[in-house]
N, C-alpha and C positions, 0 to 999 in steps of 0.2 A: 458737580458740576454736571459728570453726563448725564446722570440721576434723572436730573431736570429736563430731559429729552423724554423719559420713559414714558407709554402710556399707562401704566400707575399709577405714574405722580400727576400726570394732566388730570386738567376740572375734563372728567367725560363721564359718560351716558350713554345706553343705548339706542341708534338711532333707527327706525322705522323706515328704511329703505326703498317700497317699491316701485312705491313713487319718484322718489329721484333716481333711484340708477333707470328708470325709465324716458330722462332724460340725458340722450345723448348727444355727444358729437363725432362728427363724421374725419375724424385730424386721425394721420395713423400715429401708431404707439413705437417708444424707443425701444432696442429693442437690446443694444448695444451693451458699453459697460455703463462703470456705477456714474461717469460723470456725463453721460448725453440727455440734455433737456427737451424734453417735450415744452412747445412755449403756444396756451390758450389764447383766449377773447381776454382774458383776466387773469393775471398772475401766473405759472407756470409750477409745474412740479417736474424733482426728476428722483434717481435714485444715490442717496452719497454708498449707501453700500448696500451688495448685492447679497442675495443669502448664500451659504454656504451650498457645496457643487453638489453634500452630499446630506442625504436623509434617511433614516428610518421611514419611510413607510409602514405603521401598525391596521390591520384590524381593528377591525371597535372592538371586539370581544374581546382582544388581547391590553397587557399592560400597557398605560403610556412609555410612549420610547422619550429618546432625546425631544429636546428643541431645536427649532431652526437656526441656526446659529447665523451668523453676521462672517463674510468672507475674512475679515481680520482679525478673524476668533483664534485663538495661539489655545497652549496647554493653562496660560498665568492671567491670562483675560481674555474677558466673555464682553462678545455684543452680537449686538443682533440687526435685523434688517432695517436700515434708515431708509424716507426720506427727504425731500426740501422741498417748503413752499411757497416761492420768491413771491415778494412782490403784494403779501397778503398778510397780514396779522387779525386775529382772531378769532372767532368757532368758527371749523369746518368738520365737515362728516366726509371717513376716511373707509369705504367699502374696498377686501380685500378678499381675493378669487380662488380657485386657481382653474388656468387656464390649457389649453394641448400646448406641447412646443413649437410648433412650424406656426405660419402664419398661413392661411388666417386664423388668430388664434382663438378659438371654440371653449367654451365653457365643458372643461373638466368634470369628470365622476367623483377624484377623490376632490375632500374636503377637507377642512383647517376643523380646527378644535384649541381651544384656549379661552382665556377670559378676552369676550367678547366675542365670541364665535355665534350664532345661531344657525342652524339648517346649515351645518356646512359651511356659511362666511362670515367672515366677521365683521360687524359694525359697528360703528361708534363713533360718537361727536367728541371731537379732542377741544385745545383751544392750539394756537399755534403762538408758540413766546416770538421774540425778538429775533433768533435766528431760522424760525421757521420749521425747525426739525424735528423728525415724527419719530421714535423709535418703539421698535415691536419686540419682544419677548417674547413667551412664551408658544409659542404658535407652534405646531404639529401637525403633519399629512397624517388624515384618514384614509389608508385603503378599501376601495367598492369592491366588493366582491365582483365575477364575471356576470353571474347571472342577475346583479341587480345594477349593471353597470347604464343599464337602462331606463331602472322606478325613477335613481337617481335625478339622472339630467331631467327629465319628462316633472319631476319633484324643483328642481332649480331653474326651471322656466315656468312655475305657478309662480316665484317670488322673480321673476322678469331678473334675474343675477345675468345677463350676457352684454360684457365691454364693450362690442366691436362688431355688434348687432349682426352677430352668424347665421341665428336661429338653434336650433335644436331640432336640424334634419338628420344631424350624425346619431344620434339614439336610436334610427335604425339601423345601421353598421358598425354598430359597437367593436365591431371583431381591429378594427381599423386604428381604435385609439392605440395608444401607446399608456399604455399602464405603469411605466415602471421611469416614469419620466414626467416631470409637472412643471408648470411657469405660474409665477407669483404675479395674480393682477393690481396694483393700483389704481384705485379710484380717491380720488378729490372732488366736494364739492363743497361750495365757498356760503358763508355765512345763512340768513334765514332764508334767503328764494332757494339756498343746494344749489346758486348756479355752477354748470359740469365743469371740471376741468379734462381737458384729452388721457385717456388711462395709459398707466404705464405700466410697462413689464416686464419682469427679472430676467436675469437669464435661466438656463435650467435647473432644477433639481432633480437629480437622482435617485434610485430607494437604490437603500443599500448602504450598509460601510464594505465598500472595494477590500477585496484582500491585500495585505501589506507588501510592495512589488520589494523585491529581493533576486541581485543578481549571484548565480552558486558557479558558473564557470564560464571562462571564454575559451572556444575552439582553437585560439593562439593569443598568445600576449600584445601583436605585437602586427601591421599590418604598413603602407605604402604610405606618404602624404597625398601620395596622388590620386586615391582613393577606389570605387567601384573593386572594394575585394570583398569576396563572398564569406559569410563565417558564422560560425553559431553561437545563440550565447542561451546559457542552463538558466531556467530563474525558477520563481516561484511561480504553485498554479498562477494561470493567467483567465478571464472568461473571454471564450470567442469572438463576445461580440462586445467587448470593452480591453483588445489590446493596448497594452500603451505602448507608447511611441520610442525608438533607439535612440540619447540623443549622447554625444561625442562634445570637451569640451575642456579648455587648456584655463588653468588660472594661474594669476598669481598674484599675492597679499589678497584673496581673500575675495579676488574681480574676476567675474569669469571673460577674458581676454578673446574667447572664441567659442562659440557653438555651433553645429551643427547637426542636423534631424540624419541619423542610416535610411535607408529605406530597407519595407519589413517587406519580406516575398512570403513567408508561410511561415506559419503555426504548426508545430510538430506534439502533439498527445498536450496543449496547456503548459506545458514545461520547457519546452526550447524553441527560439526565435529565429528563423536563417534572416541572415539581415544582409544591406551592401553598402559598406562604409563607406562616409563620405568623404567629398577631400578637403587637403588644411585649406589652407587661407592662400598660403603659398605654399608651389614643389621647391623651391629655389634653398632648401638650407640640406649643409654638410651634416649637418646634426639631429641624433635622436629628439623626435620632442616628447615628453613626458602629458599623458592627458587621462582623461578620466572617462566611463563610459557610466552612461545612467540610465534610466528606466522611469518615464515621468507619465500620469494620466493628461493628454493634451487638454478637458478641462479644469484638469486641477493640479498645476507643473510641481503647487504644493507639497504632492501626496506621491514622492521620488522614492528610489531606492538609493543606498548607500551606492557611494561613486566607488568605481570599480577601476582600478590603475590600470591604463593601456601604452603603449608604445608608439610612437607614429615615425616611421625608418625611413630615408633619404631615400628617394626612387631609386637611387642609381644599387642601396646598397640590397634594395629589395630583390634581386634577382640570383642571391645567393640562397638557398632555400633556409638554412643555419640559421640564420640572422632570425628570420620568425618562427620557424619549430625549433629552435634550441633547446626547451622544457622538455621535447618527446624524447 
């Protein structure tokens, strides 16, 4: 059934868009979660499934990398970005382009390639089914070389692909463009008259496969339930600009009954993180509490390390150093 929603199975054809994209709307975009909707004059469009937050940006001369997956994709299930056009059935034209991470979302010099893409932009005339769901498999991001950023934006301007009418003045300040992250902007035009709906913007897509998160050791096996305890976490190599978060959590029958994020104080040689432990949900406990420590990426919580066991001790016992450093 899901196959019916894919672009490849829909009745579609290439749609010239230069005139159509020129029809703008002053409505603002949606940059929230997948269920946030943007209402237009006729119908509405929302993102049902966000793109996965990581994708390998390849240069044009390189072999094509993996396609942009959906945020709900797993090792066993393939999904792709989806939108839903509500209150409309029949022909639509969908335009997808790369825009910058922060508002106002300006045209990004990186390009999309795949079926339906031309000049770095996806353009297709599709037919909405009863549920109005459209899925977009096979899209990839092509990275533009730094010396070609301005040229690519000038080319984009000739096609008038500028969803939020921000202009192309940033082509004179390409050094300010973040080339390691893009958002996908979805524009939908209804019917034979190409009536535009307000564009919607996906969550950020970051370049490259992040290194796997691993905890190798903790400076101590336990700390007080009162928190605010300095400790060191030895980990696999992390990037300075993408330091993972450190979470403490309690689990019962596979359900998290408590979780809190530690304060990251410093990163040493990209392999050690100094933290301040969080306080437990209650300090009124007379017995040790078994919890776990885990590294997580803030924008991709499912990309986490294996949990590391940790003991939270009653505050009265933490005055005895042997309880904390008994392993030394």
